[in-house]
C-alpha positions as CSV (number, residue, x, y, z in Angstrom):
1,M,77.1,137.6,81.0
2,A,76.7,137.4,84.1
3,N,74.4,134.9,83.9
4,K,76.3,133.2,81.7
5,L,79.1,132.7,84.1
6,R,76.4,131.8,86.8
7,R,75.4,129.4,84.4
8,T,78.9,127.6,84.3
9,T,80.1,128.2,87.9
10,L,77.1,126.2,88.8
11,K,77.7,123.8,85.8
12,D,80.9,123.4,87.8
13,Q,80.0,123.0,91.2
14,A,77.8,119.6,90.1
15,Y,80.6,118.1,88.4
16,R,82.6,118.6,91.4
17,A,79.8,117.5,93.3
18,L,79.2,114.8,91.0
19,R,83.4,114.2,91.3
20,D,82.8,113.9,95.4
21,M,80.2,111.5,95.1
22,I,82.6,109.1,92.9
23,A,85.5,109.3,94.6
24,S,83.3,108.4,98.2
25,H,81.8,105.8,96.0
26,R,78.4,106.5,96.5
27,F,78.2,105.7,92.7
28,T,80.0,102.9,91.5
29,S,79.8,100.6,89.1
30,G,76.5,100.0,87.0
31,T,74.6,102.7,89.7
32,W,71.9,104.2,87.9
33,I,72.0,107.9,88.6
34,N,69.0,110.3,89.0
35,A,69.3,113.6,87.5
36,E,66.5,114.8,88.8
37,Q,67.6,113.3,92.6
38,L,70.6,115.1,92.2
39,A,69.3,118.3,91.2
40,K,67.3,118.6,94.5
41,E,69.4,117.7,96.9
42,L,72.1,120.5,95.2
43,G,69.8,122.7,95.5
44,V,70.1,123.7,91.8
45,S,68.2,122.8,88.8
46,R,68.6,120.2,86.4
47,T,70.0,122.1,83.9
48,P,73.7,121.7,85.5
49,V,73.3,118.4,86.4
50,W,72.6,117.3,83.2
51,Q,75.8,119.6,82.3
52,A,78.0,118.0,84.4
53,L,76.7,113.9,83.6
54,K,77.4,115.1,80.0
55,E,81.2,116.2,80.7
56,L,81.3,112.8,82.9
57,E,80.1,110.5,79.7
58,K,82.8,112.7,77.7
59,Q,85.4,111.2,80.1
60,G,84.0,107.5,79.7
61,L,82.9,107.5,83.4
62,V,79.1,107.6,82.9
63,R,77.2,106.5,79.9
64,H,73.5,107.8,79.0
65,E,70.8,104.6,77.9
66,P,67.7,105.3,75.9
67,N,64.3,106.1,77.5
68,R,66.5,104.7,81.1
69,G,68.6,106.9,82.6
70,I,71.9,108.0,82.9
71,R,74.5,105.0,84.2
72,M,77.6,104.4,85.5
73,V,80.0,102.5,83.4
74,E,80.8,98.9,84.0
75,M,83.7,98.2,84.4
76,T,84.4,94.5,85.8
77,P,87.8,93.9,88.6
78,D,89.8,92.9,85.9
79,M,88.9,95.3,83.6
80,A,90.0,97.1,86.5
81,V,93.5,95.7,87.2
82,E,94.2,96.2,83.3
83,L,93.4,99.3,83.6
84,Y,96.2,100.1,86.0
85,E,98.8,98.2,84.4
86,V,98.7,100.7,81.0
87,R,98.2,103.7,83.4
88,G,100.9,102.8,85.1
89,V,103.2,101.9,82.0
90,L,101.8,105.5,81.0
91,E,102.7,107.7,83.9
92,G,105.6,106.5,84.1
93,M,106.6,107.7,80.6
94,A,104.9,111.3,81.6
95,A,107.3,111.4,84.7
96,S,110.6,110.6,82.6
97,L,109.4,113.8,80.1
98,A,108.4,116.0,82.9
99,A,111.5,115.4,84.8
100,R,113.7,116.5,81.4
101,C,111.6,120.1,81.0
102,I,109.2,120.7,84.0
103,P,109.4,124.1,84.5
104,A,110.0,125.8,88.3
105,R,106.1,126.9,88.7
106,S,104.8,123.7,87.9
107,I,106.8,122.2,90.5
108,K,105.8,125.1,93.2
109,R,102.2,123.8,92.2
110,L,102.8,121.0,92.5
111,E,104.8,121.6,96.3
112,A,101.7,123.7,96.9
113,I,99.6,120.3,96.4
114,L,101.5,118.0,98.6
115,D,101.4,120.8,101.2
116,R,97.4,119.7,101.0
117,Q,98.2,116.2,100.9
118,H,100.0,115.9,103.9
119,E,97.7,117.8,106.3
120,L,94.4,115.5,104.4
121,V,96.4,112.3,105.0
122,Q,97.2,113.4,109.2
123,R,92.8,113.6,109.0
124,Q,92.9,110.6,106.5
125,D,90.8,112.4,104.9
126,S,90.7,109.6,101.6
127,V,88.0,111.6,99.3
128,A,89.8,115.1,99.8
129,Y,92.7,113.7,99.1
130,S,91.6,111.9,95.5
131,R,90.1,115.3,94.2
132,S,93.5,116.7,95.7
133,D,95.6,113.9,93.4
134,F,93.5,114.6,90.1
135,E,95.7,118.3,91.1
136,F,98.6,116.1,91.0
137,H,98.5,114.4,88.6
138,A,97.2,116.8,86.1
139,E,99.7,118.6,86.5
140,L,102.0,115.9,86.2
141,Y,99.9,115.3,82.9
142,N,100.5,119.1,81.9
143,S,104.7,119.0,82.3
144,C,105.6,116.2,80.0
145,R,104.4,118.2,76.8
146,N,103.3,115.7,75.0
147,W,99.7,116.2,73.8
148,L,98.5,112.8,73.0
149,L,100.2,111.1,75.8
150,K,98.3,113.7,78.4
151,E,95.0,113.5,76.9
152,L,94.9,109.3,77.6
153,L,95.9,110.1,80.7
154,D,93.3,111.9,81.4
155,K,90.5,109.4,80.2
156,I,92.1,106.5,82.2
157,K,92.7,108.7,85.1
158,S,89.6,109.7,85.0
159,K,88.2,105.6,84.3
160,A,90.2,104.5,87.2
161,Q,88.9,106.2,90.2
162,P,85.8,104.6,90.6
163,F,87.2,101.0,90.7
164,V,89.5,101.9,94.0
165,R,86.7,101.3,97.7
166,D,89.3,102.8,99.8
167,I,92.2,104.4,99.2
168,T,92.3,105.1,103.5
169,P,95.2,102.0,104.3
170,I,97.7,103.3,101.1
171,L,97.4,106.8,101.8
172,G,100.7,107.4,103.0
173,E,102.3,105.6,101.1
174,L,100.7,107.3,97.8
175,Y,101.8,110.7,99.8
176,R,105.1,109.5,100.1
177,D,104.9,108.7,96.3
178,H,104.4,112.2,95.6
179,R,107.0,113.3,97.5
180,G,109.4,111.1,95.9
181,L,108.5,112.5,92.1
182,V,108.7,115.8,93.3
183,Q,112.1,115.3,94.1
184,A,113.2,113.1,91.2
185,L,111.7,116.0,89.1
186,K,113.8,118.7,91.2
187,Q,116.9,116.9,89.8
188,G,116.4,115.9,86.9
189,D,116.1,112.0,87.5
190,A,114.4,110.8,84.6
191,Q,114.9,107.4,85.6
192,A,113.6,107.6,89.2
193,A,110.9,109.6,87.9
194,R,109.2,106.7,85.7
195,Q,110.1,103.9,88.7
196,T,108.4,106.1,91.1
197,M,105.6,106.3,88.9
198,L,105.4,102.7,88.4
199,R,105.5,101.7,92.0
200,H,103.0,104.3,93.1
201,N,100.6,103.1,90.3
202,R,101.4,99.1,91.5
203,R,100.5,100.0,95.0
204,V,97.1,101.0,93.9
205,R,96.4,98.0,92.0
206,R,97.0,95.7,94.6
207,L,94.4,97.6,96.0
208,V,91.9,96.7,93.4
209,E,93.2,93.4,93.7
210,Q,92.8,92.4,97.4
211,D,89.0,94.2,96.3
212,R,88.8,92.1,93.5
213,R,90.0,88.6,95.9
214,A,87.3,89.6,98.5
215,G,84.6,90.4,95.8
216,A,85.3,86.3,95.0
217,A,85.7,85.4,98.0
218,T,81.5,86.6,98.8
């Protein structure tokens, strides 16, 4: 049992490390990933690294190519913009549903995440903020009480992360959106919650569009 627990822990650690690398844009669209090198870097065997990569493959972030290796899934800037358009609509729906039924314990968890995010905004730590952003949105998805919507959003959220190069310029705005959402949820205001998430996703989509224009100009 102890060995099994340790293996699970190492897999989780490797998974979190890979997610952080993706959040910091070490691995971007189409990048090849060397599992053996990663294992050495993380100080673990290849097994937990491969397990973590398989989890990322399930989420549609990486792809195994026989006789070649593992690489990040390629996504064009246009595809990324479309992804955020869809995510905005679905997150707006999730927020609207959550406003009608969110339990007090979920509000407390969201507020605890907000407290951490406030510190991260002050430090301009976009990588750690991205990690906490995942927690925040996961709590929202769980609170909407619609299993299909949650499943769709989990996949879209995972796919979206690698395609925003740097959220530092809008950290404060993203944080204020989160605060506004929690306020709307506490008040049971479904319309305000929906509009907040639509606005939230438009901010990120504009950042993706700026990246697209910058790439086209080079």
